[in-house]
N, C-alpha and C positions, 0 to 999 in steps of 0.2 A: 220372392226371396232371391237375393243375389247369390251367385256362385263365387265362393271364396277360395276355391282350389285353383292351382295353376302350377306349371312346370316350365322352366326355360333351360336352355343349354347353349353355352358359347365356348369357343376355343380362345382363351385369353392370351395364347402365344402371339396372336395377331394384334394385340392391343398396343397402342402407342405408349411411350413413356410420358407420364404427366410430371410437370414441374410446378412446385408451389413457389410462386414469386413473392409471397408474403405481402406486406403492406405496399401500397403504391409509392413510387418515388416522387418526392416533392418536386414541383417545377423549379428549375434553376440551372446553373452551369456547373458541370462536373469534370474533373480530370479523370480520364479513362485510359486504359490500355486495351488495344484490340486483341482479345484473347482467343478468338475463334472466327473462322470464315467458312461458311458453307455456301455451295452453289445449289440453289433450289430452282424449280421450274414454275413459271407462271401458268395461269390457265390457258394462255395462248401458246404454251410450250417453249417460251423463251427462257434462257438462263438468267438468274438474278442473284447477285451476291447478298447473303444475309450475314450481318456482322453481330457477334456477341462482344460487348465491351464491358470490362470489369472496372468498377469505380475504385479510385485510389485516393488516399489522403483526405478522407471525409470523416468527420466525427460520428456520423450516424449511418451512412450508407456504404462505407468501404467494403469491398468484397461482393457487392450486389451487381447484378447484370443490367445493362441497357442494350436493347436490340434495335437494329435498324436494317431495313431492306432497301437496296438500291435498284431502282428501275433504270435500266441502261438505255441511253439514247439510241434510237433505232430509226433512221430516216426511211427505212422501207416499210415500217408499220405505223409510224406516227405522222400526223399532219405537221406541216412545216412549223407552225407556231408552237405546238406541243414539243416537237423535237428540240427546238432552240431553248425552250425553258428547261427541259430535262438535261440538256447539255450544260446549261448554266449551273444547275445544282451539282452536277458531277464535277465541274471545274472548281466550284467552291469547296467541295469536300476534299478533293485531292490537293488543292493549294494549302488548305489548313493542315492536312496530315503530313505532307512532305515539306511544308514551309518554303515553297518556292513558286514562282509563276508557272502556269501551264498555258502555253501558247502554241499555235501550230498543231502539227500532227503528233498525238500522244496515245499511248495504250494504257491498259490497266492489267496488272498482274495481281490476281486476288491473293496468292500466297505471300506476296511481298508486304501485304498489309499487316500480317501477324506481328505482334510485339510492338507496333508503333503506338505512340502516345499522342493524344489530341484532347482538346476541350470540346465538350458538346453541351448545347443548351437544350433541355427537354421541357415540355409543357403538355398540357392536356390537348387531346385531339379535338377537332371540330365536331359538333353534334352531327350524328348520322341517323337519318330517319329510317324507321323500320318499314319494309315494304311487304305487300302480299304477293302471291304468285302472279298477279297481273300488273305488278309494278305500281300499285296504288299505295299511298300513305296509309298506315294503320292508325286508327283512332279507337280509344276505349273511353267510354263515358264522355265523349266529346273532346278528349285530350289526345293530341298527337303523341305517338310513341317513338322514342329514340333509343338507340343502343347506348350502353354505359360508355362514358369517356374513358380513354386509356392514355397512358404516357407515351409520347412519341418524340423522336429527335427532330428538332426544328432548325438547328444551325450548328456548324462546326467552326471552331476557332483554333489558331495555332497554339501549341503547347510550348512554352519557352522555359526549359529547365534552368535552374540556377544552383550554384554551389554544389553540395553533395548530391543533388538530384541528377547531375550529369553522369555520375558513376553508376546510377541505377539503370541506365539505358541498356537495351539489348543490343549486342554487337550486330552489325549489318550482316544480313544473310543468314542469321541463326533463328530458327523458329522459336516462338514464345514458349517457355516452359514455366509453369507455375511452381514456385518453390515449395518444398515439403518441410522445410525447417529453416532455422536462421541461416542467412547467407552473409558471408563476409566478402566485401568487394574492395579490392585495392586498386586505386587509379593507376593504369599502366603508364610507363614511360620507358622509352628505348626497348620496345617489344615486351614490356612486362616487368623488366628488372629495374629495381630502384636505382636512381642516379647516385653514385658514390660521391661523398664530399671530397673536394680536392685535398690531396695529402699535403701536410705542412712542409715547407722548405727545410732541408737539413741545416743545422747550425754551421756557420763557416769555420773551417779549420784554422787554428792559430798560426799566424805568420811569424817568421823568425825576426828577432830584433836586429835592425841594421847596425853595422859598425860605424865608427866615426870616420874611418878612412874612405869609406864608400858612401857617396851621397845616396840618400833614400830616394829611389825613383817615385815620381808621383803616380799613384795607382789610378788607372782610368775609372771614371765614374761608372758604376754598374747599375743598370736600370733594374728596379725591383721586378722579380718574376711575376708575370700576370697569373692570376688564379685560373685553374682549369675551367674552361667553359662548360656549363651544364649541358647534359645530353639533350638533343633535340627530339621532339615527339616523332614517333614513327608515323609517316603519312598514311600508311595502310591500316593503322589502328584507329579506325573511325567507329563512331557509335551511332546506333539507330535512335533517332529523336522522334 
């Protein structure tokens, strides 16, 4: 007869927070905003940026998250070939996010990634075989066992805002803040103040009627007054794209 009694005890204050990611995200290309950046540690003790990206403007998946971890190029720990490949992926990501070439000596500021928009293509991860403690493939009933596939970021593309989307960008240097309600955005000009329309020219005052004894002098031709030029954009008023 088996023993059906038992007692266990745990301190759940030490438990991690679980997140229900819901249904998997279909493979495809999505517009996202980088809404969070964490610096985590690899098993080797190296720092690694972990990005949380929020999907925007999608009929099904808007508001859901896509995650990506960036393995940083490290010539001290990687073989030459692996280092050059990791460096190429880092260059591809940064050129897409910042929409400019990256050549020569460049650095990465993780906090500056917050609030930037980019297009990402996601797909299913490659099959990964399950291994036993001796690093041998696991078979059950003659069938090799694999971990379930998961959604992963495969490529980054530049995000090109158009029309009203330009006004939705986060100002340069301001951390991303998720809105809590409707937000009204007015495109700034001249430091935020709207450009006033040029005032109409006043009507000319009536001239006295000339007498017959004095010849009427010919009035010089008066050039029409040019309308006031609209205000120029403030070069400091840039937007994060």
